[in-house]
C-alpha positions as CSV (number, residue, x, y, z in Angstrom):
1,M,-99.5,13.4,-75.7
2,K,-101.6,16.1,-74.1
3,R,-100.2,15.4,-70.7
4,L,-96.7,15.5,-72.1
5,L,-97.3,19.0,-73.5
6,S,-99.0,20.3,-70.4
7,A,-96.1,19.1,-68.1
8,P,-93.8,22.1,-68.7
9,I,-96.7,24.5,-68.2
10,L,-97.6,22.9,-64.8
11,F,-93.9,22.9,-63.8
12,F,-93.5,26.7,-64.5
13,Q,-96.8,27.4,-62.8
14,L,-95.6,25.5,-59.7
15,L,-92.2,27.3,-59.8
16,Y,-94.0,30.7,-60.1
17,Q,-96.3,29.9,-57.1
18,S,-93.4,28.6,-55.0
19,S,-91.3,31.7,-55.8
20,Y,-94.1,34.0,-54.9
21,L,-94.7,32.3,-51.6
22,A,-90.9,32.2,-50.9
23,V,-90.5,35.9,-51.6
24,G,-93.4,36.6,-49.3
25,Q,-91.9,34.6,-46.4
26,I,-88.5,36.3,-46.9
27,W,-90.0,39.7,-47.0
28,A,-92.1,39.0,-43.9
29,K,-88.9,38.2,-42.0
30,K,-86.4,40.6,-43.6
31,T,-84.0,41.0,-40.7
32,R,-83.7,37.2,-40.2
33,S,-83.2,36.7,-43.9
34,I,-80.4,39.2,-44.2
35,L,-78.6,37.9,-41.2
36,T,-79.0,34.3,-42.5
37,T,-77.3,35.2,-45.8
38,I,-74.2,37.0,-44.3
39,G,-72.1,33.9,-44.8
40,I,-73.1,33.8,-48.4
41,V,-72.4,37.5,-48.8
42,I,-68.9,37.3,-47.3
43,G,-68.0,34.2,-49.3
44,V,-69.1,35.6,-52.7
45,A,-67.6,39.1,-52.0
46,S,-64.3,37.4,-51.0
47,I,-64.1,35.2,-54.1
48,T,-65.2,37.9,-56.6
49,T,-62.7,40.4,-55.2
50,V,-59.8,38.0,-55.3
51,I,-60.7,36.8,-58.8
52,A,-61.0,40.4,-60.0
53,L,-57.5,41.3,-58.6
54,L,-56.0,38.1,-60.0
55,T,-57.5,38.9,-63.4
56,G,-56.0,42.4,-63.3
57,L,-52.6,40.9,-62.4
58,K,-53.0,38.3,-65.2
59,T,-54.0,41.0,-67.8
60,Q,-51.1,43.2,-67.0
61,T,-48.5,40.4,-66.9
62,L,-49.7,38.9,-70.2
63,A,-49.7,42.4,-71.7
64,D,-46.0,42.8,-70.6
65,F,-45.2,39.4,-72.1
66,E,-46.9,40.3,-75.4
67,K,-44.6,43.3,-75.7
68,W,-41.7,41.0,-76.1
69,G,-43.4,38.6,-78.5
70,A,-44.2,34.9,-77.9
71,R,-41.0,33.9,-79.7
72,T,-38.6,35.7,-77.5
73,I,-36.0,33.7,-75.5
74,W,-33.8,35.0,-72.6
75,I,-30.3,33.6,-71.9
76,R,-28.8,34.5,-68.5
77,H,-26.0,33.2,-66.3
78,A,-27.0,31.5,-63.1
79,T,-25.5,29.7,-60.1
80,P,-26.6,26.1,-60.0
81,G,-28.2,24.7,-56.9
82,T,-26.2,21.5,-57.0
83,G,-22.9,20.2,-58.4
84,P,-19.3,21.4,-58.0
85,K,-20.1,25.0,-59.1
86,R,-22.8,25.6,-56.6
87,E,-20.4,27.5,-54.4
88,V,-19.0,29.6,-57.3
89,S,-20.0,33.3,-57.2
90,W,-22.4,34.4,-59.9
91,W,-19.9,37.1,-60.7
92,D,-17.4,34.4,-61.8
93,L,-20.1,32.7,-63.9
94,R,-20.6,35.7,-66.1
95,F,-20.7,35.1,-69.8
96,W,-17.7,35.6,-72.0
97,P,-18.7,37.3,-75.3
98,E,-16.9,34.5,-77.2
99,E,-19.2,31.9,-75.7
100,F,-22.0,32.9,-78.1
101,E,-19.8,32.8,-81.3
102,G,-21.5,30.7,-84.0
103,I,-24.8,30.3,-82.2
104,M,-26.9,31.3,-85.2
105,D,-25.1,28.6,-87.4
106,R,-25.6,25.9,-84.8
107,C,-29.2,26.7,-83.6
108,K,-31.4,26.3,-86.7
109,S,-34.6,27.2,-84.8
110,L,-33.4,30.8,-84.2
111,V,-34.1,33.7,-86.6
112,R,-32.4,36.5,-84.5
113,F,-29.9,36.7,-81.7
114,S,-28.4,39.6,-79.8
115,R,-26.0,40.0,-76.9
116,I,-26.9,42.8,-74.5
117,A,-24.7,44.6,-72.0
118,P,-26.5,47.0,-69.6
119,R,-23.7,49.3,-68.4
120,D,-25.9,50.8,-65.7
121,F,-25.1,47.6,-63.7
122,Y,-22.0,49.3,-62.5
123,A,-23.0,53.0,-62.4
124,P,-25.2,55.2,-64.7
125,F,-23.3,57.5,-67.0
126,V,-23.3,61.3,-67.4
127,V,-24.3,62.3,-70.9
128,R,-23.4,65.7,-72.2
129,Y,-24.6,67.7,-75.2
130,G,-23.2,71.2,-75.6
131,D,-23.5,73.0,-72.2
132,K,-26.1,70.6,-70.9
133,S,-25.5,67.3,-69.0
134,V,-27.8,64.6,-67.7
135,E,-26.9,62.2,-64.9
136,G,-28.1,58.7,-64.4
137,V,-28.3,57.6,-68.0
138,N,-28.4,53.8,-68.7
139,V,-25.9,53.2,-71.5
140,T,-26.6,49.7,-73.0
141,G,-24.6,47.8,-75.5
142,V,-26.7,45.9,-78.0
143,E,-26.0,43.9,-81.2
144,P,-28.0,44.5,-84.4
145,G,-31.4,42.8,-84.2
146,A,-32.1,43.6,-80.6
147,E,-34.7,46.2,-81.6
148,Q,-36.7,43.5,-83.4
149,I,-36.4,40.9,-80.7
150,T,-37.6,43.2,-78.0
151,N,-40.2,44.9,-80.1
152,R,-38.6,48.3,-79.7
153,P,-38.3,49.8,-83.2
154,V,-36.1,52.8,-84.0
155,I,-38.8,55.4,-84.9
156,L,-36.3,57.9,-86.3
157,G,-33.1,57.2,-88.1
158,R,-31.6,53.7,-88.5
159,P,-30.7,50.8,-86.2
160,F,-27.1,49.5,-85.8
161,S,-25.6,47.7,-88.7
162,K,-23.2,44.7,-88.5
163,L,-20.4,47.0,-89.6
164,D,-21.2,49.4,-86.7
165,N,-20.8,46.6,-84.3
166,S,-17.8,44.8,-85.8
167,E,-15.8,48.0,-86.1
168,G,-16.9,49.3,-82.7
169,R,-18.1,52.6,-84.2
170,Q,-19.0,55.4,-81.8
171,V,-22.6,55.8,-82.8
172,C,-25.7,55.6,-80.7
173,Y,-29.5,56.1,-80.5
174,V,-31.4,57.6,-77.6
175,D,-34.9,57.3,-76.2
176,I,-37.3,60.3,-76.4
177,K,-37.0,61.1,-72.7
178,L,-33.2,61.6,-72.9
179,R,-33.5,63.5,-76.1
180,D,-35.9,66.0,-74.5
181,K,-33.9,66.2,-71.3
182,L,-30.8,67.2,-73.2
183,G,-32.8,69.8,-75.2
184,L,-32.2,68.2,-78.5
185,S,-34.5,68.9,-81.4
186,K,-37.0,66.2,-82.6
187,D,-34.8,65.5,-85.6
188,C,-31.6,65.1,-83.6
189,L,-29.9,62.8,-86.1
190,G,-26.2,63.8,-86.6
191,E,-25.9,65.5,-83.2
192,V,-22.9,64.4,-81.0
193,L,-23.1,63.4,-77.4
194,L,-20.2,63.1,-75.0
195,V,-20.0,60.0,-72.7
196,G,-17.0,59.0,-70.6
197,G,-14.8,61.4,-72.5
198,K,-15.8,59.9,-75.9
199,K,-18.0,61.3,-78.6
200,Y,-21.0,59.4,-80.0
201,L,-23.0,60.3,-83.1
202,I,-26.8,60.0,-82.8
203,I,-28.1,57.8,-85.7
204,G,-31.5,56.9,-84.2
205,V,-34.3,57.6,-81.7
206,V,-36.3,55.0,-79.8
207,D,-39.8,55.6,-78.5
208,I,-40.0,53.8,-75.1
209,V,-42.0,54.7,-72.0
210,P,-39.8,54.8,-68.8
211,E,-41.6,51.8,-67.2
212,Q,-41.0,49.7,-70.3
213,A,-37.3,50.8,-70.5
214,A,-36.8,49.9,-66.8
215,R,-38.1,46.4,-67.5
216,W,-35.6,45.8,-70.2
217,T,-32.4,47.3,-68.7
218,G,-33.1,46.5,-65.1
219,G,-34.3,49.8,-63.6
220,G,-33.2,53.4,-63.7
221,Q,-35.0,56.6,-64.6
222,G,-35.9,55.6,-68.1
223,L,-33.1,57.7,-69.6
224,E,-31.5,55.4,-72.1
225,M,-28.7,55.5,-74.6
226,F,-27.8,52.5,-76.8
227,I,-24.5,51.8,-78.4
228,P,-23.1,48.9,-80.4
229,F,-22.1,45.9,-78.3
230,R,-18.4,46.0,-79.3
231,T,-18.4,49.7,-78.7
232,C,-19.7,49.1,-75.2
233,L,-16.8,46.7,-74.5
234,K,-14.3,49.4,-75.7
235,L,-16.1,52.0,-73.5
236,T,-15.4,50.2,-70.3
237,G,-12.4,48.1,-71.3
238,D,-14.1,45.0,-69.7
239,K,-13.4,41.8,-71.7
240,R,-16.0,39.9,-69.6
241,P,-18.9,42.3,-69.0
242,H,-22.1,41.8,-67.1
243,M,-24.3,40.7,-70.0
244,Y,-27.2,38.5,-71.1
245,A,-28.5,37.5,-74.5
246,M,-31.9,37.4,-76.2
247,A,-33.0,35.4,-79.2
248,E,-36.1,34.9,-81.3
249,S,-37.3,31.5,-82.6
250,T,-38.6,31.0,-86.1
251,S,-42.1,30.3,-84.7
252,T,-44.0,30.0,-81.4
253,E,-44.3,26.3,-81.9
254,S,-40.5,26.0,-82.3
255,S,-39.7,28.0,-79.1
256,E,-39.1,24.9,-76.9
257,E,-37.0,23.3,-79.7
258,A,-34.9,26.5,-79.9
259,V,-34.5,26.5,-76.1
260,S,-33.1,22.9,-76.3
261,E,-30.7,23.8,-79.1
262,I,-29.4,26.8,-77.1
263,K,-28.9,24.7,-74.0
264,F,-26.9,22.1,-76.0
265,F,-24.8,24.8,-77.6
266,M,-24.1,26.7,-74.4
267,R,-23.0,23.5,-72.5
268,R,-20.3,23.0,-75.2
269,M,-19.2,26.6,-75.2
270,R,-19.3,27.5,-71.5
271,R,-16.1,28.6,-69.7
272,P,-15.2,26.8,-67.5
273,R,-16.4,23.8,-69.4
274,L,-19.4,21.8,-68.1
275,E,-18.7,18.1,-67.6
276,P,-21.4,15.6,-68.4
277,G,-24.0,15.4,-65.6
278,E,-23.1,18.8,-64.2
279,P,-26.0,21.2,-63.8
280,D,-26.2,24.2,-66.1
281,T,-24.6,27.5,-65.1
282,F,-27.1,29.4,-67.1
283,T,-30.8,29.6,-67.7
284,V,-32.7,29.6,-71.0
285,Q,-36.3,30.6,-70.9
286,S,-38.9,31.4,-73.6
287,V,-41.7,33.9,-73.2
288,Q,-44.1,31.1,-74.0
289,S,-42.9,28.9,-71.1
290,R,-43.1,31.9,-68.8
291,V,-46.7,32.6,-69.9
292,E,-47.6,28.9,-69.3
293,Q,-45.9,29.0,-65.9
294,F,-47.7,32.2,-64.9
295,N,-51.0,30.7,-66.0
296,R,-50.4,27.6,-63.8
297,I,-49.5,29.8,-60.8
298,S,-52.5,32.1,-61.4
299,M,-54.8,29.0,-61.6
300,M,-53.4,27.7,-58.3
301,M,-53.9,31.0,-56.6
302,T,-57.5,31.2,-57.8
303,L,-58.2,27.7,-56.5
304,V,-56.6,28.4,-53.1
305,A,-58.6,31.7,-52.8
306,G,-61.7,29.9,-54.0
307,G,-61.2,27.2,-51.3
308,V,-60.8,29.8,-48.6
309,A,-64.0,31.7,-49.8
310,G,-65.7,28.3,-50.0
311,I,-65.5,27.9,-46.3
312,S,-67.6,31.1,-45.9
313,L,-70.1,29.6,-48.4
314,L,-70.2,26.4,-46.3
315,V,-70.9,28.3,-43.1
316,G,-73.5,30.4,-44.9
317,G,-75.1,27.2,-46.2
318,I,-75.3,25.7,-42.8
319,G,-76.9,28.9,-41.5
320,I,-79.5,28.7,-44.2
321,M,-80.3,25.1,-43.5
322,N,-80.8,25.9,-39.8
323,I,-83.1,28.8,-40.5
324,M,-85.1,26.7,-43.0
325,L,-85.5,24.0,-40.4
326,V,-86.8,26.6,-38.0
327,S,-89.1,27.8,-40.8
328,V,-90.5,24.3,-41.3
329,S,-91.2,24.1,-37.6
330,E,-92.9,27.5,-37.5
331,R,-95.1,26.6,-40.6
332,T,-96.0,23.0,-39.6
333,R,-99.8,23.8,-39.4
334,E,-99.6,25.6,-42.8
335,I,-97.9,22.6,-44.4
336,G,-100.6,20.3,-42.8
337,L,-103.4,22.5,-44.1
338,R,-101.9,22.6,-47.6
339,K,-101.6,18.8,-47.6
340,A,-105.1,18.4,-46.3
341,V,-106.6,20.4,-49.2
342,G,-104.6,18.3,-51.8
343,A,-101.1,19.7,-52.1
344,K,-98.8,17.1,-53.4
345,K,-95.4,16.3,-51.8
346,M,-93.5,17.7,-54.7
347,A,-95.3,21.0,-54.3
348,I,-94.2,21.2,-50.7
349,L,-90.6,20.2,-51.5
350,T,-90.4,22.7,-54.3
351,Q,-91.7,25.5,-52.1
352,F,-89.0,25.1,-49.5
353,L,-86.3,24.4,-52.0
354,V,-87.1,27.5,-54.0
355,E,-87.1,29.6,-50.8
356,S,-83.6,28.3,-49.9
357,L,-82.4,29.0,-53.4
358,I,-83.8,32.6,-53.4
359,L,-82.1,33.2,-50.0
360,C,-78.8,32.0,-51.5
361,F,-79.2,34.0,-54.7
362,F,-80.1,37.1,-52.7
363,G,-77.0,36.7,-50.6
364,G,-75.0,36.1,-53.8
365,L,-76.3,39.2,-55.4
366,I,-75.4,41.4,-52.4
367,G,-71.9,39.7,-52.2
368,L,-71.3,40.3,-55.9
369,G,-72.2,44.0,-55.6
370,L,-69.9,44.2,-52.5
371,G,-67.1,42.5,-54.3
372,K,-67.4,44.9,-57.3
373,L,-67.4,47.9,-54.9
374,L,-64.3,46.6,-53.1
375,T,-62.5,46.0,-56.5
376,M,-63.4,49.5,-57.7
377,G,-62.3,51.0,-54.3
378,I,-59.0,49.2,-54.4
379,G,-58.4,50.3,-58.0
380,A,-59.3,53.9,-57.2
381,I,-57.2,54.2,-54.0
382,S,-54.1,52.4,-55.3
383,K,-51.9,53.9,-58.0
384,N,-50.6,50.5,-58.8
385,E,-50.9,49.7,-62.5
386,V,-52.0,46.1,-61.9
387,L,-54.7,46.9,-59.4
388,G,-56.0,49.6,-61.7
389,K,-56.7,46.9,-64.3
390,A,-58.6,44.7,-61.8
391,H,-62.0,43.7,-63.2
392,L,-64.5,40.9,-62.7
393,P,-64.9,38.6,-65.7
394,L,-68.2,37.2,-66.7
395,W,-67.2,33.6,-65.9
396,A,-66.6,34.7,-62.2
397,V,-70.2,36.1,-62.0
398,V,-71.6,32.8,-63.4
399,L,-69.4,30.8,-61.1
400,S,-70.5,32.7,-58.0
401,F,-74.2,32.3,-58.8
402,S,-73.6,28.6,-59.6
403,F,-72.0,28.1,-56.2
404,C,-74.9,29.9,-54.6
405,G,-77.3,27.6,-56.4
406,I,-75.5,24.5,-55.4
407,V,-75.4,25.6,-51.7
408,G,-79.1,26.4,-51.9
409,I,-80.0,23.0,-53.2
410,I,-77.7,21.0,-50.9
411,F,-78.5,22.8,-47.7
412,G,-82.2,23.4,-48.5
413,M,-82.9,19.8,-49.4
414,I,-83.0,18.5,-45.8
415,P,-85.5,21.0,-44.6
416,A,-87.6,20.6,-47.8
417,I,-87.6,16.8,-47.4
418,K,-88.6,17.2,-43.8
419,A,-91.5,19.4,-44.8
420,M,-92.6,17.1,-47.6
421,R,-92.7,14.1,-45.2
422,L,-94.9,15.7,-42.5
423,D,-98.1,13.8,-41.8
424,P,-101.0,16.2,-42.5
425,I,-103.0,15.1,-39.4
426,E,-100.0,15.4,-37.1
427,A,-99.1,18.7,-38.7
428,L,-102.7,20.1,-38.1
429,R,-102.5,19.1,-34.4
430,H,-99.1,20.9,-34.0
431,E,-99.3,23.9,-31.7
């Protein structure tokens, strides 16, 4: 029992002595030690920088997805890669507004649905208020409920009603940037704007930053005006506009079921009709599926980057093994003397293994610091929003040091075993 209790104390004592001797040897040959760990430094710096940048990309992308909500679903027309319609122009595969009639009655997993027609696809409009005019305004037709689906609430006034849309009323709401550009007051409800020779009554204001607006409408200056979907069709006279649709499922868990229901509905409603076996001429994607897809891609990119950086760690490990073998040769007499006065094989093994580990951890620490500096430098120099959010997660730090430990053990074991097996008499005779 006494021996069992004293075992941990003896182990930590041996570890302390081995660490002290290892640090002394490394300090005595500082230049050689630094050069030996360059491979480890490069490997750790590379992998930490890449992980930090990928983490920034992931953070920003997931934040963008969260703005839509996990239950959001996109429906867009698309040219199939196979089948008889693969040669058909995407322009001829545009949706007809009638193709979505009755979708809420047929798709029970949906709680909201809205058709959206971004008119800036053709050319941005000129909006006039009094003697002021603003060019490059994105006029978008939306159905009631679009504000809730896209998480873009009307902060002043009211959103469109079903009556506004069905009767094609000439009402609108604007974003804050357009309101300020036109010189409208903060409470601009009831003011009239002139667009395309027609008057539109302002009934609401939307608070959207330009970048967020650009993501929704497909670009532009962030100057936006929204009108009812049916009003938008009257504005341009186009019975088959460039449009897409958005929906919201009843829950996150039912998103995939909602996607299946929409696909089944759209295949029956598509014009021209889709025959059995023909590929879809549209795409239906949920935010949840995009998040999962992005996570898979992000993981693959991290693994590839880790594999490339792992080559540097491998090279660094071989360098450490070589220098440790040299160290064993240089200290053969010392090893023989220690064995002659009673040092056990495990003590010799531990000494050289600990020295290899300290070298690796030393290189890992420098590499981690270098990777952090590179990440901060890239974030400071670049004005990119994604790079600005690059940061090194704790798991990456733990992973880096774990790799260093593994490399230290694997490549330090051969020199340590060689030192352990030296015959004390032959070692003392060594010149």
